[in-house]
DSSP file (Angstrom, degrees, kcal/mol; ACC not computed):
  #  RESIDUE AA STRUCTURE BP1 BP2  ACC     N-H-->O    O-->H-N    N-H-->O    O-->H-N    TCO  KAPPA ALPHA  PHI   PSI    X-CA   Y-CA   Z-CA
    1    1 A M              0   0    0      0, 0.0     2,-0.3     0, 0.0     0, 0.0   0.000 360.0 360.0 360.0 129.7  -19.9 -177.7  101.4
    2    2 A A        -     0   0    0      2,-0.0     2,-0.5     1,-0.0     0, 0.0  -0.669 360.0-146.4 -87.4 139.4  -21.1 -175.3  104.1
    3    3 A I        -     0   0    0     -2,-0.3     2,-0.5     2,-0.0    -1,-0.0  -0.927   9.7-157.3-106.3 125.7  -18.6 -173.7  106.4
    4    4 A T        -     0   0    0     -2,-0.5     2,-0.7     2,-0.0    23,-0.0  -0.904   1.7-160.1-105.1 124.8  -19.7 -173.1  110.0
    5    5 A I        +     0   0    0     -2,-0.5    21,-0.1     1,-0.2    -2,-0.0  -0.894  13.0 176.0-105.9 106.5  -17.9 -170.4  111.9
    6    6 A W        +     0   0    0     -2,-0.7    20,-3.3    20,-0.1    21,-0.7   0.780  60.8  42.4 -82.5 -28.5  -18.5 -171.0  115.6
    7    7 A F  E     -A   25   0A   0     18,-0.3     2,-0.3    19,-0.2    18,-0.2  -0.843  60.0-159.5-123.7 155.5  -16.3 -168.3  117.1
    8    8 A A  E     -A   24   0A   0     16,-2.3    16,-2.1    -2,-0.3     2,-0.4  -0.947   7.4-155.6-128.6 153.1  -15.6 -164.6  116.4
    9    9 A F  E     +A   23   0A   0     -2,-0.3     2,-0.3    14,-0.2    14,-0.2  -0.993  42.8  76.2-130.6 134.3  -12.6 -162.5  117.4
   10   10 A G  E    S-A   22   0A   0     12,-2.2    12,-2.9    -2,-0.4     2,-0.6  -0.990  80.2 -35.8 163.0-163.5  -12.5 -158.7  117.9
   11   11 A F  E     -A   21   0A   0     -2,-0.3     2,-0.4    10,-0.2    10,-0.2  -0.810  50.4-165.5 -92.2 123.8  -13.5 -155.8  120.1
   12   12 A G  E     -A   20   0A   0      8,-2.7     8,-2.3    -2,-0.6     2,-0.3  -0.913  23.5-116.7-109.1 137.0  -16.8 -156.2  121.8
   13   13 A Q  E     -A   19   0A   0     -2,-0.4     2,-0.5     6,-0.2     6,-0.3  -0.545  26.9-169.2 -75.6 131.7  -18.5 -153.2  123.4
   14   14 A I  E  >  -A   18   0A   0      4,-3.0     4,-1.2    -2,-0.3     3,-0.2  -0.981  59.8 -31.6-121.2 115.7  -18.9 -153.5  127.2
   15   15 A G  T  4 S-     0   0    0     -2,-0.5    -2,-0.0     1,-0.2     0, 0.0  -0.397 104.9 -47.9  71.6-153.0  -21.2 -150.8  128.6
   16   16 A K  T  4 S+     0   0    0      1,-0.1    -1,-0.2    -2,-0.1    -3,-0.0   0.869 131.5  14.8 -87.0 -39.6  -21.3 -147.4  127.0
   17   17 A D  T  4 S+     0   0    0     -3,-0.2    28,-0.4    27,-0.0     2,-0.3   0.474 103.9  85.8-120.7  -3.8  -17.7 -146.4  126.6
   18   18 A G  E  <  -A   14   0A   0     -4,-1.2    -4,-3.0    26,-0.1     2,-0.3  -0.736  48.1-164.0-110.1 153.5  -15.5 -149.5  127.0
   19   19 A F  E     -AB  13  43A   0     24,-1.9    24,-2.8    -2,-0.3     2,-0.4  -0.954   5.0-155.2-131.3 151.2  -14.4 -152.3  124.6
   20   20 A L  E     -A   12   0A   0     -8,-2.3    -8,-2.7    -2,-0.3     2,-0.6  -0.989  19.3-129.6-128.5 131.0  -12.9 -155.7  125.3
   21   21 A L  E     +A   11   0A   0     16,-0.5    16,-2.3    -2,-0.4     2,-0.3  -0.724  55.3 148.0 -77.9 120.5  -10.6 -157.7  123.0
   22   22 A A  E     -AC  10  36A   0    -12,-2.9   -12,-2.2    -2,-0.6     2,-0.4  -0.932  52.4-127.7-151.5 166.3  -12.4 -161.1  123.1
   23   23 A I  E     +AC   9  35A   0     12,-2.4    11,-2.7    -2,-0.3    12,-1.5  -0.987  38.3 174.3-116.2 133.1  -13.4 -164.4  121.4
   24   24 A W  E     -AC   8  33A   0    -16,-2.1   -16,-2.3    -2,-0.4     2,-0.3  -0.933  40.7 -88.5-138.0 160.7  -17.1 -165.2  121.6
   25   25 A F  E     -A    7   0A   0      7,-2.3   -18,-0.3    -2,-0.3     3,-0.2  -0.536  36.6-170.1 -66.1 130.1  -19.6 -167.7  120.3
   26   26 A N  S    S+     0   0    0    -20,-3.3   -19,-0.2    -2,-0.3    -1,-0.1   0.607  71.6  65.2 -99.7 -15.4  -20.8 -166.5  117.0
   27   27 A K  S    S+     0   0    0    -21,-0.7     2,-0.3     3,-0.1    -1,-0.1   0.321  90.7  70.6 -97.4   8.1  -23.7 -168.9  116.3
   28   28 A I  S    S-     0   0    0     -3,-0.2     4,-0.0   -22,-0.2     0, 0.0  -0.905  81.1-122.9-123.9 155.0  -26.0 -167.9  119.1
   29   29 A T  S    S+     0   0    0     -2,-0.3     2,-0.8     1,-0.1    -1,-0.1   0.924 101.8  64.0 -61.4 -47.1  -28.0 -164.7  119.6
   30   30 A E  S    S-     0   0    0      1,-0.1     2,-1.7    -3,-0.1    -5,-0.1  -0.716  89.4-136.3 -81.2 110.0  -26.4 -163.9  123.0
   31   31 A K        -     0   0    0     -2,-0.8     2,-0.5    -7,-0.1    -5,-0.1  -0.485  24.6-163.4 -73.0  86.9  -22.8 -163.3  122.1
   32   32 A T        -     0   0    0     -2,-1.7    -7,-2.3    -7,-0.2     2,-0.3  -0.616  13.1-133.8 -79.0 119.3  -21.2 -165.2  125.0
   33   33 A I  E     +C   24   0A   0     -2,-0.5    -9,-0.3    -9,-0.2     3,-0.1  -0.568  25.6 177.2 -74.3 130.2  -17.5 -164.3  125.6
   34   34 A V  E    S+     0   0A   0    -11,-2.7     2,-0.3     1,-0.4   -10,-0.2   0.566  70.0  12.7-108.0 -15.6  -15.3 -167.4  126.0
   35   35 A W  E     +C   23   0A   0    -12,-1.5   -12,-2.4     2,-0.0    -1,-0.4  -0.966  63.0 177.8-157.3 144.2  -12.0 -165.6  126.3
   36   36 A S  E     -C   22   0A   0     -2,-0.3     2,-0.5   -14,-0.2     3,-0.3  -0.993  26.4-123.5-147.2 153.7  -10.9 -162.0  126.8
   37   37 A A  S    S-     0   0    0    -16,-2.3   -16,-0.5    -2,-0.3     4,-0.1  -0.848  88.2 -15.5 -97.7 125.7   -7.6 -160.1  127.2
   38   38 A N  S >  S-     0   0    0     -2,-0.5     3,-2.1     1,-0.1    -1,-0.2   0.911  72.6-175.9  53.9  52.9   -7.1 -158.0  130.3
   39   39 A G  T 3  S+     0   0    0     -3,-0.3     3,-0.2     1,-0.3    -1,-0.1   0.639  73.9  62.9 -60.3 -18.4  -10.8 -158.0  131.2
   40   40 A D  T 3  S+     0   0    0      1,-0.2     2,-0.5     2,-0.0    -1,-0.3   0.631 101.8  54.4 -81.7 -12.6  -10.3 -155.6  134.2
   41   41 A N  S <  S-     0   0    0     -3,-2.1    -1,-0.2    -4,-0.1     2,-0.0  -0.849  76.0-160.5-126.6  95.0   -9.0 -152.8  131.9
   42   42 A L        -     0   0    0     -2,-0.5   -22,-0.2    -3,-0.2    -3,-0.0  -0.357  14.4-131.9 -70.4 153.6  -11.4 -151.9  129.0
   43   43 A V  B     -B   19   0A   0    -24,-2.8   -24,-1.9     1,-0.1     3,-0.1  -0.762  21.1-109.0-106.6 154.8  -10.0 -150.0  126.1
   44   44 A P    >   -     0   0    0      0, 0.0     3,-1.5     0, 0.0   -26,-0.1  -0.313  45.0 -79.4 -79.1 164.5  -11.5 -146.9  124.4
   45   45 A Q  T 3  S+     0   0    0    -28,-0.4   -26,-0.0     1,-0.2   -28,-0.0  -0.325 117.5  36.7 -57.7 141.1  -13.2 -146.8  121.0
   46   46 A G  T 3  S+     0   0    0      1,-0.3    -1,-0.2    -3,-0.1     0, 0.0   0.392  82.4 144.9  92.9  -2.1  -10.7 -146.6  118.2
   47   47 A S    <   -     0   0    0     -3,-1.5     2,-0.3     1,-0.0    -1,-0.3  -0.274  33.5-151.6 -66.2 156.8   -8.2 -149.0  119.9
   48   48 A K        -     0   0    0      2,-0.0     2,-0.4     0, 0.0    -1,-0.0  -0.920   9.3-149.4-130.1 154.4   -6.2 -151.3  117.7
   49   49 A V        -     0   0    0     -2,-0.3     2,-0.5     2,-0.0     0, 0.0  -0.978  10.5-155.4-121.1 139.9   -4.6 -154.7  118.1
   50   50 A E        -     0   0    0     -2,-0.4     2,-0.5     2,-0.0    -2,-0.0  -0.967   4.2-159.7-118.9 120.5   -1.5 -155.7  116.2
   51   51 A L        +     0   0    0     -2,-0.5     2,-0.3     2,-0.0    -2,-0.0  -0.860  17.3 174.1 -99.4 128.8   -0.8 -159.4  115.5
   52   52 A T        -     0   0    0     -2,-0.5     2,-0.4     2,-0.0    -2,-0.0  -0.888  22.5-137.1-129.6 161.4    2.8 -160.3  114.7
   53   53 A A        -     0   0    0     -2,-0.3     2,-0.6     2,-0.0    -2,-0.0  -0.972   7.0-158.2-121.2 134.7    4.6 -163.6  114.2
   54   54 A C        -     0   0    0     -2,-0.4    -2,-0.0     2,-0.1     0, 0.0  -0.957   6.9-174.5-111.3 117.5    8.1 -164.4  115.6
   55   55 A L        +     0   0    0     -2,-0.6     2,-0.1     2,-0.0    -1,-0.1  -0.014  38.7 138.7 -98.5  29.2    9.8 -167.1  113.7
   56   56 A C              0   0    0      1,-0.1    -2,-0.1     0, 0.0     0, 0.0  -0.386 360.0 360.0 -73.3 150.3   12.7 -167.1  116.3
   57   57 A K              0   0    0     -2,-0.1    -1,-0.1     0, 0.0    -2,-0.0   0.341 360.0 360.0-117.5 360.0   14.2 -170.4  117.5
């Protein structure tokens, strides 16, 4: 059974020095961004994202 991964998540380079945390289409040559976090404020190279889960009720 083949698994198709349509989307990718991570830091995408925008311009020369900025990066954007985004989700983009992964199956096409032109990596079209479909969602991004805080798109007006790019982050520098070496930035990290931390995903946590809150199981609070």
